[in-house]
C-alpha positions as CSV (number, residue, x, y, z in Angstrom):
1,M,-14.2,1.5,9.6
2,K,-14.7,0.9,5.9
3,A,-12.3,0.8,2.9
4,A,-13.3,4.4,2.2
5,D,-12.1,5.4,5.7
6,F,-8.8,3.5,5.2
7,R,-8.4,5.4,1.8
8,R,-9.2,8.8,3.4
9,I,-6.8,8.3,6.3
10,A,-4.0,6.9,4.1
11,L,-4.3,9.8,1.7
12,S,-4.1,12.3,4.6
13,M,-0.5,11.4,5.2
14,Q,2.0,13.9,3.8
15,G,3.0,13.1,0.2
16,A,0.7,10.1,0.0
17,E,-0.7,9.1,-3.4
18,E,-3.1,6.4,-4.5
19,G,-1.9,4.0,-7.1
20,S,-2.8,0.5,-8.2
21,H,-0.9,-2.8,-7.9
22,M,-2.3,-5.9,-9.4
23,G,-5.7,-4.4,-9.7
24,A,-5.9,-3.2,-6.1
25,A,-5.6,0.2,-4.6
26,D,-2.3,1.0,-3.0
27,F,-1.0,4.0,-1.1
28,R,2.5,5.3,-1.8
29,V,4.9,7.9,-0.5
30,G,8.0,8.7,-2.6
31,G,6.8,6.1,-5.2
32,H,6.8,3.2,-2.7
33,I,3.9,1.3,-1.1
34,F,3.1,1.7,2.6
35,A,-0.5,0.3,2.6
36,T,-2.9,-1.4,0.2
37,L,-6.5,-2.4,-0.1
38,A,-5.5,-5.7,-1.8
39,A,-7.8,-7.8,0.5
40,E,-10.6,-5.2,0.6
41,N,-13.2,-7.9,-0.5
42,Q,-12.3,-9.9,2.6
43,G,-12.7,-6.9,4.9
44,F,-9.0,-6.0,5.3
45,G,-6.7,-3.2,4.7
46,N,-3.0,-4.0,4.6
47,L,0.0,-2.2,6.2
48,M,3.7,-2.6,5.2
49,L,5.3,-2.8,8.6
50,D,8.5,-4.4,9.8
51,P,8.2,-7.6,11.8
52,E,8.8,-6.0,15.1
53,Q,6.1,-3.3,14.5
54,Q,3.7,-6.1,13.3
55,A,4.3,-8.1,16.4
56,A,3.6,-5.1,18.6
57,F,0.3,-4.3,16.8
58,V,-0.8,-7.9,16.8
59,E,0.0,-8.3,20.5
60,E,-1.8,-5.0,21.5
61,E,-4.9,-5.5,19.3
62,P,-5.2,-9.2,18.1
63,D,-8.8,-8.7,17.1
64,V,-7.8,-5.9,14.7
65,F,-4.3,-6.9,13.4
66,L,-3.0,-10.2,12.0
67,P,0.0,-11.1,9.7
68,V,-0.8,-11.6,6.1
69,P,-0.4,-15.3,5.4
70,G,2.9,-16.6,4.0
71,G,6.1,-14.9,3.2
72,W,4.8,-11.3,3.0
73,G,3.4,-11.7,6.5
74,R,6.8,-12.9,7.8
75,M,8.3,-9.7,6.4
76,G,5.8,-7.5,8.2
77,A,2.8,-7.2,5.8
78,T,-0.2,-6.9,8.2
79,H,-3.9,-7.2,7.7
80,V,-6.2,-4.7,9.5
81,R,-9.8,-5.9,10.1
82,L,-11.5,-2.8,9.0
83,A,-14.8,-3.6,10.7
84,K,-13.1,-3.8,14.1
85,A,-10.7,-0.9,13.8
86,K,-11.5,2.5,15.4
87,E,-10.4,5.6,13.6
88,E,-7.7,6.6,16.1
89,L,-6.1,3.2,16.0
90,L,-6.3,2.9,12.2
91,R,-4.8,6.4,11.9
92,G,-1.9,5.5,14.2
93,A,-1.2,2.2,12.4
94,L,-1.3,3.9,8.9
95,H,1.0,6.6,10.2
96,T,3.4,3.9,11.5
97,A,3.5,2.3,8.0
98,W,3.8,5.7,6.3
99,K,6.7,6.8,8.6
100,L,8.6,3.5,8.1
101,R,8.3,4.0,4.3
102,V,9.5,7.6,4.5
103,E,12.5,6.5,6.6
104,K,13.3,3.7,4.1
105,N,13.0,6.1,1.2
106,S,15.4,8.6,2.8
107,K,18.0,5.8,3.5
108,T,17.6,4.6,-0.1
109,G,17.9,8.1,-1.5
110,T,21.1,8.6,0.5
111,K,22.6,5.4,-0.8
112,K,21.7,6.3,-4.4
113,Q,23.2,9.8,-4.0
114,K,26.5,8.3,-2.6
115,A,26.6,5.8,-5.5
116,H,26.4,8.7,-8.1
117,K,29.2,10.6,-6.6
């Protein structure tokens, strides 16, 4: 896979939009990032997973997935080695990140609605 494939698949998720964060392409749903191409020049796409999801992906496909170094990685930010990812695997991983963001958005929206009442 290439960055263009990552972009195409990310934008195929319902409500996904491309934005930019610190000069790199990002992919958002409900205004919040679920994936980026921040390390595109190193051959990576990035997913915003939770630590448990990240551990499962890394355990299942260690040649494809690895934690982003540092604190972001400890919070679930995950590199995808684009050259080693197959389309079905990348689509599933992006869907997982997208779904997590949608779920977080709905919880945050519910809290905001309750706070305004």
